[in-house]
N, C-alpha and C positions, 0 to 999 in steps of 0.2 A: 654376531652371536645369535644362535637360533633360539627362539622362544617356543616352548611346547605347551599346547593347550589340550585339555581332555574334556570337551563339552559333551552334553547329551546329544546334541544335534549340530551338524555343520551343513549349512545351506550354501551351495555354489550358484550364484546368480541373483542379482537384485532387481529382477523384473517383477511383474505382478504376482506370479506364483511363488517365487522365492520370498518375497516380502510378506506374503500372507502366512507362509509357514513360520517365518521368523517372528512375526508379530504375535501369532497364536502361542508359540512356545514361550515367548517372553511374558505374555499375559498370564500364563499358568506357572510362572516362576521357574521354568526349565532353562538351564544354561544353554545358550545357542550362539553360534558363530555364523556370521553372514559374510561371504566373500564376493566382492564385485570389482571387476577390473575397469569397468567403464562408468557410464552414467547410471545413477540410481533411477529406478522406474523403468529401465529397460527399453525395448523397442516401442512398446505401446505408448508410453508417455512422450518419448523424445523423437521418434521417427515414424510412428504408425497411427494407431487409433486416434489419439488426441490431435496431432497436427492435421491429419487428413480430414477429420470431421470439422475442424475449425476452418479449413480452406473450403470445404463443401458448403459450410454455412455462408461464407462470403459469396460464393457462386450463387447460392439460392437468393440472396438479397439482390444481386444484379439481375437475376432472371425474373424476380418478382416485379422489378421496375419495368422490365420489358413487357411483362404480361399485364401490367396495370390497366392499360386502355380497355381490356375486355370487361373490366368492372366499372368503367366510366371514370377512371382516375388517370390523370396524366402527370408524370413526374419528369418529363424531359428525356433527353438522351442519356443512356447509361455511360458513366465515366468511371473507370477503374484505375486506382492508384495502387500498383502492385507492391510498391514498397510498404504501403500502409496495410495491405493484405498480409504481407510478411510479418509486420509488427503485430497485427492481430493474432496470427497463428502463434507467435512466440510469447505473447502476453498470456495466452491460454495455458501454454506449457508452464510458464512462470507461476501462474496462479495455482496450478495443481502440484507443481514440483515439491513444495515444502512437505506435502503429505508423505512423499517417498524419500525424503532427504536422509543423509547420513546422520545429521544432528538429531532428527526425530527418532530414528531407530536406536541410536545410542542412548537417548533419554529414556527409551522403553526398557533398556537393559540388554539390548542386543550388542554383542561384540562385533563391530563392523570392521572388516579388513579390506582396504582398498588396494587390491593387487590381483594378478592373474593366479589361478589355482591349477594344480595338477596332482594326480595321484602318484605316489611313489611306491605304494604297495596296496594290498587289498583293504587296509584299515588306516591308511595315512594319506593326508593331503598336505602339500606344501604351498603356501601363499606368501611370496616375498621371503622374509626371514622368519616366518612363523610356521611351525609344524603342528598340524591338528590331527589328533587321534580321537575320533568321536564314536559314540555308540551307534549312531545312525547318520548317514549322509543323504542329502537331497540335492540332486542335480537339477537346476532350473535355469539353464543357460540360454534357452530360447532358440531362435533361428535368425538367419540373415538372408538378404536378397540373393537368389540364385542368379548367377551371371552365366548364361549359356555360352558354349564354345563357338561363337559365331566368327568366322574369318573377318579380320579387320576391326573387330569391336575394341580391341585394346589400343587402337590408333586414334580413337576419338574420345572426347570428353563426355561420356554418357552419365546419366543420372540414375540413381536408385532411390528408394524411399528414404535412405539415410542422408541423401544430399539434396533431394528435391525441395525441401522446405527451407533451405538456406538461401534460395534465390530471391533477389529483390527486383529483378527485371522479368517482365512477362515474356514468355516465349512467343515468337511470331508464329511458328508452326511446330507444334510438339508432335513428335512421332513416338508412339507407345508400342513397345514390343511386349505383347501379352494381354489377352482379353479376359483375365480373371477379375475378381472383385476389386483389387487395388488398381489395376489398369483401367477398368471402366469407371470407377469412381473419380479417379484423377483426370481421365479424359473429359468427362462431362463437366467437372469443376473448372478446368482450364478453358474449355470452350465457352462456358458462361462468363468467364473473366476476360474474354476477348481473343483468345488464341485460336488459330486454326489447328485442328487435331486430327490425326490419323492413327488408328489402332490396327496393328498387324497381329493376327492370332493364327497359330498353326492348325488348330482344330476348330471347335465351336466356342465363341465368346460366351462367358458365364456357363461353361459346359458342365459344371458340377450341380447346377440347379435344374429344376423341372423345365424341360424345353418349352412347354407351352407358356409358362410364366416368364421365362427368360426372354422369349420373343417379344413380349409386351414391353419389357424394359428396353431392349435393344432397339425396337422400332422407335421409341420415344427419343432415345439418344441420337439415333440417326436423323430424326426429324429436326433436332436442334443443330445439326450441321456437322456432327462427328462422322468421319468416314471409317467404317469398320470392315477390314478385309479379313474374312474368315477363310480357313483352309489354305493359308498362305505361309510358307516357310521362308524365313529370312536366310539368305544365302551369303550375303556380303554387306559389310558396313564400311563406308569410306568417308574421308573428309570432303567437304565441298566448300571451297573458298577458305577464308580465314577462320570462320566460326561455325559454318554450316555442316550438315551431315547428309549423306545420301545412303538410303537403305534399299538394297536389291532383294527381291523376293520371287518365289515361284509358287504358282497355284495350278489348279487343273486347267485354268483358262490360259496359262502361259506365264512367261516371266514379265516382271515389271520393276519399276523403281520409283521411290518417293524421295523428294528433296525436302528437308526440314531445317529448322534453326536449332532444335534441341531434340535429344533422344532420351526417353525414359525406359529403362529395362524393368519390367514388372512380370517376369516369367516364372514366378513361384518362389519358394523359400527352401533353404537348406538348414538342417539342424546344426547347431553350434557344438560340435564334438571335438574339433581339432584342438590339440594342445592340452587336453584334459588328462592324458595318460591312462585312458580307459583300459588299454590292454594290460598294463601293469596291475590294474585293480581287478582284472578278471571280469570286466563288464562287456558283454556282447553288444555289438552295435554294427550298423551299416550306414549307407548314405542317407537313409531316411531318418536315422536317429538311434537312440538307445533302445534295445529290445527289452520290453517289460511285459509282465503278465497283467491280468485284469486288476490286480491289486497295486500295480505301478511299481512293483519291486523288480530290480534288474537281476541278472545272473549272479551278481554278488549280493548275498542276502542282507548285507549292511546298507546297501545303496538303493535309493528310490530315484526315479526320474519323473518329472512332471512338466506339463506344458508342451511347447513345440518340440523340445529336444526328445520327448518320449515317442515321437514318430507318428502321432495320430492327428486328430483335428487341431488345426493351428489357429486358435482364437484365444484372446485374453481371458474370456470368461471360462474357457476350458482349463486354463492354468489355475484359475481360482478354484474351480471345482476339484481339480486334482489335489490342490493344496489341502482342501478340507478332508479328502479321503486319506491322505498321508498323515495328517495330524491325528485323525481318528485312530489310525493304526499305531503310530509311534507313541502318542501321549496316553491314549486310553486302552491300548491293546485290544481294540475291537476290530473285527474283520471288516473290510470294505472293498468293493469291486466297482470298477468303472462301468457305467451303462451309457453307451454312446447314443442309444435311441432317444434319450431325453435331452440331448444337447441342441439348442436352437442356434441359428446363425442368421445374420442379416447383411445385405449389401446396401450401402447407403447412397445408391443412385436415386434419380427421380424419374419414375416412381421407384420406391424402395422394393427390395426383394427379400423375403424372409421365409424360413423353413424350420420345422421341428419334426422329429419322428421319422417314420419311413416315407420314402417317396412312393409314388404310385407303382413304379416298376419293382421296387424292393418289396412292397407289401404283396404284390401279386405273386412274386416268387416264394415268399415266406408262407403265404396262406393259400397257395395253390390256386390262385385266381378268384377265390371266394371273398371278394371285397366289393365295396360300393364306393364310388367316387362322386362326391357332392360338390357343387359349384354355386357361387353367387357373384354376379358382377357388381363392380362399383357403380356402374351406370344406373342400376336399380336402387341406389341409395340416395336419400334426399339430401343428406349433408354433403355427399360427394358432388351432387348436382349444384348445390348452392356455392361451393368453392371451386367449381369447374375442375375437379379432380376425378374425372370419371373413367380414366384408363386403369384397368386392372380387374382382378378377381381374386376370390379365395377358393382354394381347392382343398377338400377334406377327404381323407381316406379312412374308411371304417371297415371293421370285420363283420362277420355274419351276426354277431351279438351286439352290433352297434357300438363297439368299443372304438374309441378314436385312436388310430394308428399313426397318422401323420397329417400335418397341415402345412400348406404353402400359400403364401400371399404375395401378390405383386400389386402394388398400389400405394397411395399416400398413407404414411403412418404405419406401414407394414412392420417395421422394426419394433414399434411400440406394441402393436396388436399381438405379435407373436408371443409376448409374455404370458397372456392368458392361456394360450394353447400349449405352451411349455408346461405350465402348471397342470393342465388337464391331462396331458400325456404322462407326466411324472407320476400322477396319482391314479392312473388307469381309469379315467372318467369315461362315461358313455354319453351318447347323444341326449339321453333323457336328462342328464345333468345340465346340459346346455339349453335344452328346451325349457327347463324350469326357471332359468334366471331372467331377470328383467333389465335390459339395457336402457339407458336414458336415450330419449329421442330429442333431436336427431344427432346421431353419432355414426361415424364410419364403421365402428366395431360391430354395428348391427348386422353387417354382412355375414358374420359368423353364425349368428342364430338363424338367419334366413337360410343359409346353406344347410344347417342341421335339420331344419324343419322339412326340407325337400326330401329327406330320407323317408318320411312317413307318407308322402303324397301317393305312392303306388298302392298303399293299403286302402286308400279311400275308393279305389276302383274294384276292390274285391266284392263279390256278390253279398256276403254276409254283412260286410260293413255298410254297403249301400242300403241294404234292408234295415239295418239298425238305425242308420241316420234318418231314413224315412219314418220309421216307427217313433223315434224320439221327437221328430218334428210334429208328428200327428198327435201323439199321446203324452209327450213329455211335459 
């Protein structure tokens, strides 16, 4: 027997974006149905952000022991118990999981349906034996690992982010296909935990980031022993022995092959649109995801799409940002538009790599080349020297009126530092605002103010300014 529901909002997908919409609706007393066919918390909690950062943390501790002699401290040989690393990762997931649980959301007043959902027409969704006709629908189904059509890949037991964290045995030699953020983070973490690691990337590793800063990160990862083969196309994958794998590739320098014990496919993400019945609902979509406007509304005016499935930037915090914009429109009938210029991102390698706003190239195009690029290195920072974290720099792009357009940082703590610059760009701040604040000494975040001050250095070389300085020194 089919149950029929007519809530104000129906959310499809229990990841970070969908949960945010459902929680906000329930908090304001709005009737909301949340449909999730898999694990609550979505990819971020179960297969992505949380477990990967927990593994990175384990790798950092191992690396800290190896580096300790530089500080006059000896802790002996590094020993890694990979089963205990696995337990650490899953204990972190377990600690956070209750916040995203079915029980918690039902206690909030959200009607949670644990089933697959699909549209049957423009205003109806079927989930199990429940039919939902809502005033508004929000699709928040996220994305999944993209598995490229590589010959032979289906003949080996390869890993993706959805299976990587289930392992209790350390790989002897991990081969990673894909040099994006996920690939490079996991490559470095596994290297620090004792594995030999090779990364194969068809183009440039960390290619979406500023090349000058990405090079700083990649040089350090290579120095730790990770082999990174850029401009290399994987042509064939085959079994090697009972459990091993052999990867064939081609590059400008010729063909080659790598033998490994394990294979991780980290070649990007695909929006989860299959099985949703989008065509029946009149929702336009393609391989990148659901097509939406700046207000995140699809071609079906009843339906919004947020997060990875909306085909834009694929970050958990973007899904949360999207959720806020949709809630603003549905609950408060207030217009809202996505602004991608204010979205920060970070790659949690060591050193970290973070960015917000326009890149140098983007700013030059948008402002006709009338920009200034300011830099300050970590090596000129006292705190960085004291902690031996001197690799890296901050790069700041400003327009002719000294308005901050974009900031990129490669170095220790970059992911934390970028918060301040995200705030500055969101609020249209200028360099004078940065010049006027006082950072505590010694902190690595001082590099931002030092970079900002360099903007004013050329002014001191102008004749009038030089005369004014001499005058003030003499008569001031």
